[in-house]
C-alpha positions in Angstrom: 31.7 29.2 2.8 35.0 30.0 1.0 37.0 27.8 -1.1 34.4 25.0 -1.7 34.7 22.1 -1.4 37.4 22.7 1.3 37.1 25.3 4.0 40.6 24.9 5.7 42.0 28.2 6.7 38.6 30.0 6.8 38.1 31.7 10.1 34.6 32.4 11.2 33.7 36.0 11.9 33.7 36.9 15.6 36.6 34.5 16.5 39.8 36.4 15.6 41.8 34.4 18.2 41.0 31.0 16.9 44.2 29.1 16.3 43.1 26.5 13.9 39.8 25.6 11.9 38.9 22.9 9.4 35.5 22.9 7.7 34.4 20.3 5.1 30.9 20.3 3.4 28.6 17.3 3.3 27.7 17.1 -0.4 25.0 15.0 -2.1 24.3 15.1 -5.8 26.2 18.3 -6.1 24.3 20.1 -3.3 25.7 21.1 0.1 23.4 19.5 2.6 25.5 20.1 5.8 29.1 20.6 6.9 31.6 19.4 9.5 33.5 22.1 11.4 36.6 21.4 13.6 38.3 24.1 15.6 41.2 24.3 18.0 43.1 21.2 17.3 44.7 19.8 20.5 48.5 19.4 20.5 49.0 21.3 17.3 48.9 24.7 15.8 46.9 23.7 12.8 45.1 20.8 11.0 47.0 18.6 8.6 46.2 17.2 5.2 45.7 13.9 7.0 43.1 15.5 9.2 41.4 17.0 6.1 41.3 13.6 4.3 39.8 11.8 7.3 37.1 14.4 7.8 36.3 14.4 4.1 35.9 10.6 4.4 33.5 11.0 7.3 31.6 13.7 5.3 31.2 11.4 2.3 29.8 8.7 4.7 27.5 11.1 6.2 26.3 12.2 2.8 25.4 8.6 1.9 23.6 8.1 5.3 21.6 11.3 4.9 20.8 10.7 1.3 19.5 7.1 2.3 17.5 8.4 5.1 15.8 11.0 2.8 15.0 8.2 0.2 13.6 6.0 3.0 11.3 8.8 4.1 10.2 9.5 0.6 9.5 5.8 0.1 7.5 5.8 3.4 5.4 8.8 2.2 4.7 7.1 -1.1 3.6 4.0 0.7 1.2 6.1 2.9 -0.1 7.8 -0.3 -0.6 4.3 -1.8 -2.4 3.1 1.2 -4.7 6.1 1.4 -5.6 5.7 -2.3 -6.3 2.0 -1.9 -8.6 2.7 1.1 -10.3 5.5 -0.8 -10.9 3.2 -3.8 -12.2 0.4 -1.6 -14.5 2.8 0.2 -15.8 4.1 -3.1 -16.2 0.8 -4.9 -17.6 -1.2 -2.0 -19.0 0.7 0.9 -20.4 3.8 -0.9 -22.1 1.5 -3.5 -23.6 -0.5 -0.6 -24.9 2.6 1.1 -26.3 4.0 -2.3 -28.2 0.7 -2.6 -29.5 1.0 1.0 -30.8 4.4 0.2 -32.6 3.3 -2.9 -34.0 0.2 -1.3 -35.3 2.3 1.6 -36.9 4.7 -0.7 -38.6 1.8 -2.5 -39.9 0.3 0.6 -41.3 3.6 1.8 -43.1 4.1 -1.6 -44.7 0.7 -1.5 -45.5 0.6 2.2 -49.2 1.7 1.7 -49.9 0.5 -1.7 -48.2 -2.9 -1.6 -47.2 -4.1 1.8 -46.0 -7.4 0.6 -43.6 -5.8 -1.8 -42.4 -3.4 0.9 -41.6 -6.3 3.2 -39.4 -7.8 0.3 -37.6 -4.5 0.1 -37.1 -4.4 3.9 -35.6 -7.9 3.8 -33.2 -6.7 1.1 -32.5 -3.6 3.2 -31.5 -5.8 6.2 -29.3 -7.9 3.9 -27.5 -4.9 2.5 -27.0 -3.3 5.8 -25.4 -6.5 7.1 -23.2 -6.7 4.0 -22.1 -3.0 4.5 -21.3 -3.7 8.1 -19.2 -6.7 7.3 -17.2 -4.6 4.6 -16.5 -1.9 7.2 -15.5 -4.5 9.7 -13.1 -6.0 7.0 -11.6 -2.5 6.4 -11.1 -1.8 10.1 -9.6 -5.3 10.6 -7.1 -4.5 7.9 -6.1 -1.2 9.5 -5.4 -2.5 13.0 -6.7 -6.1 13.9 -7.6 -6.1 17.7 -7.5 -10.0 17.7 -3.7 -10.0 17.0 -2.7 -9.1 20.6 -5.2 -11.6 21.9 -5.1 -14.5 19.5 -1.7 -14.2 17.9 -1.0 -14.2 14.2 -2.5 -17.6 13.4 -5.7 -16.8 15.2 -6.1 -13.3 13.8 -5.5 -14.7 10.3 -8.0 -17.4 10.7 -10.7 -14.9 11.8 -9.9 -12.7 8.8 -10.1 -15.6 6.4 -13.5 -16.6 7.8 -14.9 -13.1 7.5 -13.7 -12.7 3.9 -15.0 -16.0 2.9 -18.4 -15.1 4.3 -18.5 -11.6 2.8 -17.3 -12.6 -0.8 -18.5 -16.2 -1.0 -15.0 -17.5 -1.9 -13.6 -20.7 -0.5 -10.4 -19.8 1.5 -8.3 -22.5 3.1 -5.7 -22.1 5.8 -2.8 -24.4 6.0 -0.5 -24.0 9.1 2.9 -25.8 9.5 4.9 -25.2 12.6 4.2 -23.2 15.9 4.6 -19.4 15.9 6.0 -17.6 19.0 3.6 -15.7 21.1 3.4 -12.1 19.9 4.9 -9.5 22.2 6.9 -6.3 21.8 8.8 -6.2 18.5 7.5 -9.6 17.6 3.9 -8.1 17.8 4.9 -5.4 15.3 6.4 -8.0 13.1 3.1 -10.1 13.3 1.1 -7.0 12.5 3.2 -6.2 9.4 2.8 -9.9 8.2 -0.9 -9.8 8.8 -1.2 -6.5 6.8 0.7 -8.0 3.9 -1.5 -11.1 4.0 -4.5 -8.9 4.1 -3.5 -7.0 1.0 -2.8 -10.3 -0.9 -6.2 -11.6 0.2 -8.0 -8.5 -0.9 -6.5 -8.6 -4.3 -7.5 -12.3 -4.6 -11.2 -11.8 -3.6 -11.8 -8.3 -4.9 -9.9 -8.0 -8.1 -8.7 -11.5 -9.2 -12.2 -12.9 -9.2 -10.9 -16.1 -7.5 -13.0 -19.0 -6.6 -10.5 -20.6 -4.3 -7.7 -19.2 -2.2 -5.1 -21.1 -0.2 -3.1 -19.4 2.6 -0.1 -21.2 4.0 1.6 -20.2 7.2 5.0 -22.0 7.6 7.2 -21.6 10.7 10.6 -23.2 10.5 13.0 -22.2 13.3 13.4 -18.4 13.1 11.8 -18.2 9.6 8.2 -17.3 8.9 6.7 -17.8 5.4 3.2 -16.7 4.4 2.0 -17.7 1.0 -1.4 -16.6 -0.6 -2.3 -18.5 -3.8 -5.5 -18.0 -5.8 -7.1 -19.4 -9.0 -8.1 -16.0 -10.3 -7.5 -14.1 -13.5 -3.9 -13.3 -12.8 -1.9 -10.4 -14.3 1.6 -9.5 -15.4 3.5 -8.2 -12.2 6.0 -6.3 -14.6 3.5 -4.9 -16.9 3.3 -1.1 -17.6 1.0 0.7 -15.2 0.4 -2.3 -13.1 1.2 -0.4 -9.8 -1.6 2.1 -10.5 -4.2 -0.6 -11.0 -2.9 -2.7 -8.1 -2.6 -0.2 -5.4 -1.7 -2.7 -2.7 1.5 -4.0 -4.4 3.5 -0.9 -3.4 2.2 -1.2 0.2 3.1 -4.9 0.5 6.6 -4.3 -0.9 7.2 -1.4 1.5 6.1 -3.4 4.5 8.3 -6.4 3.4 11.2 -4.0 3.2 10.6 -2.7 6.7 10.5 -6.3 8.0 13.8 -7.0 6.2 11.9 -9.8 4.5 11.6 -10.9 1.0 8.4 -10.6 -1.0 7.8 -12.5 -4.3 4.8 -12.2 -6.7 4.2 -15.0 -9.2 1.5 -14.4 -11.6 0.5 -14.3 -15.3 -2.9 -13.6 -17.2 -5.2 -16.5 -16.7 -3.0 -18.5 -14.3 -3.8 -17.1 -10.8 -1.4 -15.4 -8.5 0.9 -16.5 -5.7 2.2 -13.9 -3.2 5.0 -15.2 -0.9 6.5 -13.4 2.1 9.6 -14.8 3.8 10.9 -13.2 7.1 14.1 -14.4 8.8 15.7 -13.8 12.1 12.6 -13.7 14.2 11.0 -15.5 17.0 
């Protein structure tokens, strides 16, 4: 491309009879990422300076749009990586440990089966309890990935079932407070409800797994076309702006990305020793 950043007057090879040509690069951060080419202007022998100014303005807008699209895609990729890391950590910290305990307990029961049947029965009882806990943990993970109850029961029903499961698994008191009536999920609203439920799942996971909370309160508030979900716990808390907090709290990035996709507002209020409140507000829905 000759005469960067303006290509006016450059004729592409193979077109010796072309009457007029105007080329303008699309530039982002000093790098050419595309170009606009105009040829054969109608009603005139050549393109004017006004034509060039107009196409350059269009190119600058295109550069901004392309750059924003690239940044959005990079953000989505980072969110996917964060989600995978969180799931890998949860599988390692919870499920794999449960399975390892299952293996050790089964070996102990087998070793005691002939010499001490009573002790073996104790180990078998423990084996059943561990297997039930591992199954509940896996169900909780699957529920977080794609809750099947959402289509059938709506956001409130799916949320209530998840709270009941988490309370049973972790022995934490979880209270649900609903104010208002949410529209039945369908189409785009169903996708909205799924994103809201995933954010609530992340906040609840942090409360029961990492915050060591004894009591968690979830509020679902529907006011006109505004939906607010608030998850508060009495756990150990943390500094949301602290260095390295994203590496220790892998779900935060995922929650923030989902909130941006919803066009909602996510706020995290916490401090060491004072619990945590995660609040999501979504407008223009219903």
